[in-house]
DRENGUSE-643911 format. One record per atom (N, C-alpha, C, O): residue in one letter; atom name; x, y, z; residue number from 0. Coordinates in steps of 0.001 Angstrom, whole numbers. Each point is the difference from the previous one (the first is absolute). Layout:
BEGIN
+------+------+---------+---------+---------+------+
! resn ! name !      c1 !      c2 !      c3 ! resi !
+------+------+---------+---------+---------+------+
!    A !   CA !       X !       Y !       Z !  NUM !
...
+------+------+---------+---------+---------+------+
***
This chain:
BEGIN
+------+------+---------+---------+---------+------+
! resn ! name !      c1 !      c2 !      c3 ! resi !
+------+------+---------+---------+---------+------+
!    M !    N !  114345 !  155929 !  157519 !    0 !
!    M !   CA !    1517 !     511 !    -180 !    0 !
!    M !    C !     835 !   -1443 !     258 !    0 !
!    M !    O !     851 !    -531 !    -713 !    0 !
!    A !    N !   -1353 !     148 !    1858 !    1 !
!    A !   CA !     915 !    -822 !     724 !    1 !
!    A !    C !     220 !   -1278 !    -692 !    1 !
!    A !    O !     999 !    -719 !      31 !    1 !
!    E !    N !   -2178 !     555 !    -702 !    2 !
!    E !   CA !    -355 !   -1231 !   -1483 !    2 !
!    E !    C !     760 !    -106 !    -861 !    2 !
!    E !    O !     670 !    -963 !    -375 !    2 !
!    A !    N !    -810 !    2745 !    -244 !    3 !
!    A !   CA !    1004 !     135 !   -1258 !    3 !
!    A !    C !    1180 !      70 !     174 !    3 !
!    A !    O !     636 !     -63 !   -1053 !    3 !
!    A !    N !     243 !     222 !    2391 !    4 !
!    A !   CA !    1055 !     207 !     309 !    4 !
!    A !    C !    1349 !   -1297 !    -501 !    4 !
!    A !    O !    1218 !     136 !    -106 !    4 !
!    G !    N !   -1995 !   -1179 !     -79 !    5 !
!    G !   CA !     512 !   -1217 !    -155 !    5 !
!    G !    C !     445 !     258 !   -1454 !    5 !
!    G !    O !    1185 !    -118 !    -314 !    5 !
!    R !    N !   -2123 !     463 !    -556 !    6 !
!    R !   CA !     278 !     233 !   -1415 !    6 !
!    R !    C !     534 !    1030 !    -422 !    6 !
!    R !    O !     318 !    -330 !   -1143 !    6 !
!    M !    N !      52 !    1529 !    1308 !    7 !
!    M !   CA !     265 !    1612 !      61 !    7 !
!    M !    C !    1367 !     -48 !    -627 !    7 !
!    M !    O !     313 !     901 !    -777 !    7 !
!    N !    N !     595 !   -1955 !    1071 !    8 !
!    N !   CA !     968 !    -399 !   -1179 !    8 !
!    N !    C !     461 !     -31 !    -971 !    8 !
!    N !    O !     995 !     508 !    -518 !    8 !
!    R !    N !   -2213 !   -1532 !      53 !    9 !
!    R !   CA !      92 !    -281 !   -1050 !    9 !
!    R !    C !    -337 !     534 !   -1071 !    9 !
!    R !    O !    -862 !     842 !     250 !    9 !
!    Y !    N !    1250 !    -922 !   -2058 !   10 !
!    Y !   CA !    -248 !     761 !    -712 !   10 !
!    Y !    C !   -1229 !    -677 !    -606 !   10 !
!    Y !    O !    -281 !   -1185 !     177 !   10 !
!    P !    N !    -532 !    2182 !   -1019 !   11 !
!    P !   CA !   -1161 !    -645 !    -467 !   11 !
!    P !    C !      15 !    -752 !   -1120 !   11 !
!    P !    O !     922 !     209 !    -789 !   11 !
!    D !    N !   -1990 !   -1306 !     446 !   12 !
!    D !   CA !     579 !    -627 !   -1277 !   12 !
!    D !    C !    -468 !     611 !   -1586 !   12 !
!    D !    O !   -1101 !     252 !    -490 !   12 !
!    M !    N !    2441 !    -160 !      -4 !   13 !
!    M !   CA !     402 !     836 !   -1171 !   13 !
!    M !    C !   -1256 !    -241 !   -1003 !   13 !
!    M !    O !    -301 !     933 !    -745 !   13 !
!    A !    N !    -209 !   -1754 !     706 !   14 !
!    A !   CA !    -704 !    -659 !   -1071 !   14 !
!    A !    C !   -1595 !     298 !     710 !   14 !
!    A !    O !    -979 !    -544 !    -512 !   14 !
!    A !    N !     857 !    1256 !    1465 !   15 !
!    A !   CA !   -1080 !     157 !     549 !   15 !
!    A !    C !   -1232 !   -1305 !    -267 !   15 !
!    A !    O !   -1079 !     398 !    -440 !   15 !
!    V !    N !    1175 !   -1354 !     603 !   16 !
!    V !   CA !    -804 !   -1465 !     -84 !   16 !
!    V !    C !   -1272 !     438 !     335 !   16 !
!    V !    O !    -789 !     342 !    -881 !   16 !
!    E !    N !     433 !    -310 !    2349 !   17 !
!    E !   CA !   -1151 !      55 !     540 !   17 !
!    E !    C !    -591 !    1427 !    -325 !   17 !
!    E !    O !   -1225 !     125 !     -16 !   17 !
!    L !    N !    1842 !     692 !    -181 !   18 !
!    L !   CA !   -1290 !    1473 !    -184 !   18 !
!    L !    C !    -123 !    -320 !   -1964 !   18 !
!    L !    O !    -933 !     569 !    -567 !   18 !
!    R !    N !    1505 !   -1097 !      51 !   19 !
!    R !   CA !     -96 !    -387 !   -1884 !   19 !
!    R !    C !   -1084 !    -904 !     136 !   19 !
!    R !    O !    -991 !     446 !    -579 !   19 !
!    E !    N !     763 !   -1712 !    1201 !   20 !
!    E !   CA !    -931 !    -533 !      78 !   20 !
!    E !    C !   -1487 !     373 !     729 !   20 !
!    E !    O !   -1042 !    -468 !    -459 !   20 !
!    R !    N !    1050 !    1037 !    1213 !   21 !
!    R !   CA !    -900 !     850 !     654 !   21 !
!    R !    C !    -523 !     704 !    -668 !   21 !
!    R !    O !   -1166 !    -179 !    -353 !   21 !
!    L !    N !    1951 !    1276 !     -42 !   22 !
!    L !   CA !   -1065 !     993 !   -1427 !   22 !
!    L !    C !      -9 !   -1272 !   -1107 !   22 !
!    L !    O !   -1089 !    -164 !    -550 !   22 !
!    A !    N !    1897 !    -523 !     257 !   23 !
!    A !   CA !    -782 !    -644 !   -1239 !   23 !
!    A !    C !   -1589 !    -868 !     164 !   23 !
!    A !    O !    -924 !      22 !    -814 !   23 !
!    R !    N !     987 !    -810 !    2226 !   24 !
!    R !   CA !   -1171 !      86 !     187 !   24 !
!    R !    C !   -1122 !     555 !     388 !   24 !
!    R !    O !   -1048 !    -632 !     130 !   24 !
!    H !    N !    1206 !    2112 !     132 !   25 !
!    H !   CA !    -972 !     823 !     356 !   25 !
!    H !    C !    -220 !     545 !   -1388 !   25 !
!    H !    O !   -1019 !     676 !    -140 !   25 !
!    L !    N !    1771 !    -844 !    -877 !   26 !
!    L !   CA !    -122 !    1041 !   -1330 !   26 !
!    L !    C !    -353 !   -1655 !    -885 !   26 !
!    L !    O !     333 !     222 !   -1164 !   26 !
!    G !    N !    -671 !   -1195 !    1228 !   27 !
!    G !   CA !      76 !   -1143 !    -660 !   27 !
!    G !    C !     956 !     -91 !   -1017 !   27 !
!    G !    O !    -419 !    -786 !    -850 !   27 !
!    V !    N !    1636 !    1288 !     523 !   28 !
!    V !   CA !    1076 !    -195 !    -503 !   28 !
!    V !    C !     948 !   -1051 !     289 !   28 !
!    V !    O !    -247 !    -645 !    1019 !   28 !
!    T !    N !    1245 !     331 !   -1659 !   29 !
!    T !   CA !     912 !    -877 !     464 !   29 !
!    T !    C !    1331 !     535 !     362 !   29 !
!    T !    O !     469 !     848 !    -759 !   29 !
!    T !    N !     231 !   -1213 !    1819 !   30 !
!    T !   CA !    1546 !     335 !     702 !   30 !
!    T !    C !     416 !     857 !   -1522 !   30 !
!    T !    O !      -9 !    1231 !      43 !   30 !
!    D !    N !     353 !   -1908 !   -1314 !   31 !
!    D !   CA !     660 !     447 !    -801 !   31 !
!    D !    C !    -511 !    1425 !    -466 !   31 !
!    D !    O !     790 !     738 !    -589 !   31 !
!    E !    N !   -1937 !    -379 !     808 !   32 !
!    E !   CA !    -636 !    1136 !    -592 !   32 !
!    E !    C !      55 !    1335 !    1260 !   32 !
!    E !    O !    -524 !    1089 !    -237 !   32 !
!    V !    N !    1142 !   -1346 !    1392 !   33 !
!    V !   CA !     267 !    1069 !    1150 !   33 !
!    V !    C !    1287 !      71 !     226 !   33 !
!    V !    O !     809 !    -811 !     452 !   33 !
!    A !    N !    -706 !    2176 !    -926 !   34 !
!    A !   CA !    1634 !     396 !     145 !   34 !
!    A !    C !     367 !    1174 !    1455 !   34 !
!    A !    O !    -407 !    1159 !     -85 !   34 !
!    V !    N !    1025 !   -1525 !    1080 !   35 !
!    V !   CA !       2 !    1247 !     776 !   35 !
!    V !    C !    1552 !     526 !     366 !   35 !
!    V !    O !    1028 !    -655 !    -169 !   35 !
!    G !    N !   -1102 !    1618 !     557 !   36 !
!    G !   CA !    1870 !     580 !      88 !   36 !
!    G !    C !      39 !    1166 !     909 !   36 !
!    G !    O !   -1152 !     350 !     254 !   36 !
!    P !    N !    1930 !     293 !     259 !   37 !
!    P !   CA !     -45 !     941 !     740 !   37 !
!    P !    C !    -343 !    1083 !     223 !   37 !
!    P !    O !     554 !     806 !     747 !   37 !
!    G !    N !   -2079 !    -581 !   -1743 !   38 !
!    G !   CA !    -442 !    1295 !    -162 !   38 !
!    G !    C !     -61 !      68 !   -1644 !   38 !
!    G !    O !     352 !    -971 !    -670 !   38 !
!    S !    N !    -833 !    2209 !      61 !   39 !
!    S !   CA !    -584 !      -2 !    -996 !   39 !
!    S !    C !     941 !    -259 !   -1065 !   39 !
!    S !    O !    -180 !    -604 !   -1057 !   39 !
!    V !    N !    1727 !    1438 !    1742 !   40 !
!    V !   CA !    1310 !      51 !   -1457 !   40 !
!    V !    C !     256 !   -1133 !     232 !   40 !
!    V !    O !     317 !    -606 !   -1023 !   40 !
!    G !    N !    -304 !     -82 !    2067 !   41 !
!    G !   CA !     711 !   -1652 !    -212 !   41 !
!    G !    C !    -878 !   -1266 !    -712 !   41 !
!    G !    O !     586 !   -1025 !    -348 !   41 !
!    V !    N !   -1890 !    1177 !     185 !   42 !
!    V !   CA !   -1051 !    -179 !    -676 !   42 !
!    V !    C !     294 !     157 !   -1553 !   42 !
!    V !    O !     241 !    -857 !    -850 !   42 !
!    L !    N !    -362 !    2509 !     748 !   43 !
!    L !   CA !     296 !     274 !   -1559 !   43 !
!    L !    C !     996 !    -234 !    -466 !   43 !
!    L !    O !       4 !    -152 !   -1221 !   43 !
!    Q !    N !    1235 !      22 !    1944 !   44 !
!    Q !   CA !    1520 !    -806 !    -551 !   44 !
!    Q !    C !     151 !   -1138 !    -631 !   44 !
!    Q !    O !     610 !    -216 !   -1047 !   44 !
!    Q !    N !   -1462 !    -839 !    2041 !   45 !
!    Q !   CA !    -502 !   -1357 !    -359 !   45 !
!    Q !    C !    -785 !     -97 !   -1357 !   45 !
!    Q !    O !     434 !    -661 !    -943 !   45 !
!    I !    N !   -1725 !    1423 !     898 !   46 !
!    I !   CA !    -401 !     266 !   -1532 !   46 !
!    I !    C !     914 !     189 !   -1015 !   46 !
!    I !    O !     423 !    -849 !    -785 !   46 !
!    I !    N !     -46 !    2453 !     881 !   47 !
!    I !   CA !     788 !     584 !   -1170 !   47 !
!    I !    C !    1241 !   -1226 !     -51 !   47 !
!    I !    O !      -1 !    -431 !   -1153 !   47 !
!    T !    N !     855 !    -149 !    1825 !   48 !
!    T !   CA !    1124 !   -1038 !    -355 !   48 !
!    T !    C !    -747 !   -1135 !    -509 !   48 !
!    T !    O !     584 !    -473 !    -975 !   48 !
!    G !    N !   -1479 !     -43 !    1219 !   49 !
!    G !   CA !    -726 !   -1088 !    -301 !   49 !
!    G !    C !    -891 !    -148 !   -1288 !   49 !
!    G !    O !    -606 !   -1012 !    -353 !   49 !
!    L !    N !     670 !    2609 !    -466 !   50 !
!    L !   CA !    -710 !      28 !   -1118 !   50 !
!    L !    C !     677 !     773 !   -1173 !   50 !
!    L !    O !    -209 !    -137 !   -1206 !   50 !
!    C !    N !     973 !     887 !    1767 !   51 !
!    C !   CA !    1091 !     621 !   -1116 !   51 !
!    C !    C !    1664 !    -159 !    -301 !   51 !
!    C !    O !     847 !     101 !     888 !   51 !
!    D !    N !    -658 !    -270 !   -1791 !   52 !
!    D !   CA !    1470 !    -344 !    -354 !   52 !
!    D !    C !     398 !    1348 !    -640 !   52 !
!    D !    O !    -542 !    1105 !      -1 !   52 !
!    A !    N !    1858 !   -1661 !    -628 !   53 !
!    A !   CA !     887 !    1192 !      83 !   53 !
!    A !    C !    -357 !     430 !   -1392 !   53 !
!    A !    O !    -165 !    -666 !   -1023 !   53 !
!    G !    N !      89 !    1953 !    1254 !   54 !
!    G !   CA !    -567 !     710 !   -1401 !   54 !
!    G !    C !   -1332 !     365 !      -1 !   54 !
!    G !    O !    -422 !     946 !    -666 !   54 !
!    D !    N !    -228 !   -1608 !    1338 !   55 !
!    D !   CA !   -1879 !     255 !     188 !   55 !
!    D !    C !    -195 !    1550 !      69 !   55 !
!    D !    O !     933 !     796 !     108 !   55 !
!    E !    N !   -2238 !    -465 !    -181 !   56 !
!    E !   CA !       0 !    1453 !     251 !   56 !
!    E !    C !   -1463 !    -387 !     929 !   56 !
!    E !    O !    -817 !    -911 !    -128 !   56 !
!    V !    N !     912 !    1959 !    1021 !   57 !
!    V !   CA !    -765 !      80 !    1259 !   57 !
!    V !    C !    -729 !    1243 !     -23 !   57 !
!    V !    O !     709 !     985 !    -204 !   57 !
!    V !    N !   -2026 !    -760 !     371 !   58 !
!    V !   CA !    -664 !    1566 !    -637 !   58 !
!    V !    C !    -551 !      71 !    1431 !   58 !
!    V !    O !    -502 !    -930 !     632 !   58 !
!    F !    N !     731 !    2534 !    -127 !   59 !
!    F !   CA !    -902 !     292 !    1299 !   59 !
!    F !    C !     246 !    1480 !    -347 !   59 !
!    F !    O !     966 !     552 !    -525 !   59 !
!    A !    N !   -2491 !      57 !    1118 !   60 !
!    A !   CA !    -410 !    1548 !     360 !   60 !
!    A !    C !    1228 !     222 !     840 !   60 !
!    A !    O !     390 !    -763 !     884 !   60 !
!    W !    N !     318 !    2175 !   -1348 !   61 !
!    W !   CA !    1187 !     392 !    1062 !   61 !
!    W !    C !    -632 !    1493 !     192 !   61 !
!    W !    O !    -631 !     389 !    -983 !   61 !
!    R !    N !     684 !     313 !    1844 !   62 !
!    R !   CA !     543 !    -323 !    1356 !   62 !
!    R !    C !    -581 !    -829 !     550 !   62 !
!    R !    O !   -1214 !     180 !     106 !   62 !
!    S !    N !    1849 !   -1523 !     520 !   63 !
!    S !   CA !   -1039 !    -583 !     937 !   63 !
!    S !    C !    1176 !   -1011 !     927 !   63 !
!    S !    O !    1008 !     437 !     554 !   63 !
!    F !    N !   -1314 !   -1391 !    -570 !   64 !
!    F !   CA !     543 !   -1142 !    1172 !   64 !
!    F !    C !    1444 !     335 !    -416 !   64 !
!    F !    O !     315 !      20 !   -1190 !   64 !
!    E !    N !     519 !     232 !    2132 !   65 !
!    E !   CA !    1414 !     321 !    -489 !   65 !
!    E !    C !     840 !   -1298 !     144 !   65 !
!    E !    O !    1231 !       9 !      18 !   65 !
!    A !    N !   -2005 !   -1140 !      84 !   66 !
!    A !   CA !     834 !   -1444 !      71 !   66 !
!    A !    C !     -23 !    -536 !   -1165 !   66 !
!    A !    O !     787 !    -910 !    -263 !   66 !
!    Y !    N !   -1996 !    1527 !    -962 !   67 !
!    Y !   CA !    -146 !    -309 !   -1228 !   67 !
!    Y !    C !    1233 !    -573 !    -706 !   67 !
!    Y !    O !     228 !   -1171 !    -303 !   67 !
!    P !    N !     669 !    2503 !      71 !   68 !
!    P !   CA !    1011 !      35 !   -1187 !   68 !
!    P !    C !    1287 !    -811 !     783 !   68 !
!    P !    O !     827 !    -572 !    -711 !   68 !
!    I !    N !    -703 !     546 !    1997 !   69 !
!    I !   CA !    1173 !    -601 !    1047 !   69 !
!    I !    C !       1 !   -1749 !    -294 !   69 !
!    I !    O !     890 !    -828 !    -191 !   69 !
!    L !    N !   -2631 !     772 !     285 !   70 !
!    L !   CA !    -311 !   -1734 !    -411 !   70 !
!    L !    C !     161 !    -275 !    -826 !   70 !
!    L !    O !     803 !    -925 !     123 !   70 !
!    V !    N !   -1066 !    1100 !   -1349 !   71 !
!    V !   CA !    -264 !     108 !   -1617 !   71 !
!    V !    C !    2011 !    -154 !    -207 !   71 !
!    V !    O !     497 !   -1091 !    -281 !   71 !
!    E !    N !     190 !    2093 !     439 !   72 !
!    E !   CA !     786 !    -345 !    -222 !   72 !
!    E !    C !    1435 !   -1008 !     755 !   72 !
!    E !    O !    1049 !    -413 !    -494 !   72 !
!    L !    N !   -1608 !     314 !    1786 !   73 !
!    L !   CA !     368 !   -1642 !     499 !   73 !
!    L !    C !    -283 !    -960 !    -642 !   73 !
!    L !    O !     864 !    -848 !    -226 !   73 !
!    A !    N !   -2152 !     712 !    -246 !   74 !
!    A !   CA !    -147 !   -1365 !    -906 !   74 !
!    A !    C !     713 !     439 !   -1343 !   74 !
!    A !    O !     237 !    -934 !    -766 !   74 !
!    G !    N !      45 !    1865 !     461 !   75 !
!    G !   CA !    1132 !     296 !   -1209 !   75 !
!    G !    C !   -1248 !     165 !   -1117 !   75 !
!    G !    O !     213 !    -228 !   -1190 !   75 !
!    A !    N !   -1424 !     609 !    1640 !   76 !
!    A !   CA !    -779 !     661 !   -1458 !   76 !
!    A !    C !     341 !    1266 !     249 !   76 !
!    A !    O !     863 !     378 !     793 !   76 !
!    R !    N !   -1830 !     543 !   -1759 !   77 !
!    R !   CA !     251 !    1446 !    -290 !   77 !
!    R !    C !   -1660 !     438 !     474 !   77 !
!    R !    O !   -1075 !    -453 !    -392 !   77 !
!    P !    N !    1391 !    1512 !    1384 !   78 !
!    P !   CA !   -1229 !     883 !     725 !   78 !
!    P !    C !     136 !    1149 !   -1543 !   78 !
!    P !    O !     891 !     560 !    -638 !   78 !
!    V !    N !   -2342 !    -690 !     610 !   79 !
!    V !   CA !    -928 !     970 !   -1100 !   79 !
!    V !    C !    -778 !     601 !     453 !   79 !
!    V !    O !   -1148 !    -437 !     -78 !   79 !
!    R !    N !    1425 !    1927 !     877 !   80 !
!    R !   CA !    -978 !     854 !     650 !   80 !
!    R !    C !    -598 !     528 !    -527 !   80 !
!    R !    O !     583 !     634 !    -880 !   80 !
!    I !    N !   -1811 !    -482 !     925 !   81 !
!    I !   CA !    -913 !     619 !    -588 !   81 !
!    I !    C !    -314 !    1339 !     604 !   81 !
!    I !    O !    -344 !    -117 !    1176 !   81 !
!    P !    N !     359 !    1455 !   -1653 !   82 !
!    P !   CA !    -407 !    1026 !    1138 !   82 !
!    P !    C !   -1777 !     124 !     301 !   82 !
!    P !    O !    -881 !    -477 !    -716 !   82 !
!    L !    N !     713 !    1202 !    1891 !   83 !
!    L !   CA !    -895 !     177 !     343 !   83 !
!    L !    C !    -397 !    1568 !    -280 !   83 !
!    L !    O !     526 !     982 !     524 !   83 !
!    D !    N !   -1576 !   -1004 !   -1472 !   84 !
!    D !   CA !    -421 !    1272 !    -408 !   84 !
!    D !    C !   -1291 !     384 !    -528 !   84 !
!    D !    O !    -927 !    -680 !    -439 !   84 !
!    D !    N !    1038 !    1569 !     540 !   85 !
!    D !   CA !   -1427 !     144 !    -488 !   85 !
!    D !    C !    -818 !     -60 !   -1297 !   85 !
!    D !    O !   -1117 !     447 !    -263 !   85 !
!    T !    N !    2256 !   -1325 !    -674 !   86 !
!    T !   CA !    -585 !    -530 !   -1466 !   86 !
!    T !    C !    -554 !   -1400 !     160 !   86 !
!    T !    O !    -486 !    -586 !    -967 !   86 !
+------+------+---------+---------+---------+------+
***
């Protein structure tokens, strides 16, 4: 605790450089191939925003993860819900 106290007031590295470098080494990929974020929703938003353009359609099973339609609409794409049923 005493050792960490001198760093507790600092914001973390927004690009997570050290984490991405270590993960890349461990996985045998480049740092450009490693995405990190503040949880699954943050990473999913990065992926959807990076891959979808206005007017694109994103298909997903529904009812499922509540964030899917929200993130798709934020990216300007159109959510396409496919019902989960017995057919």
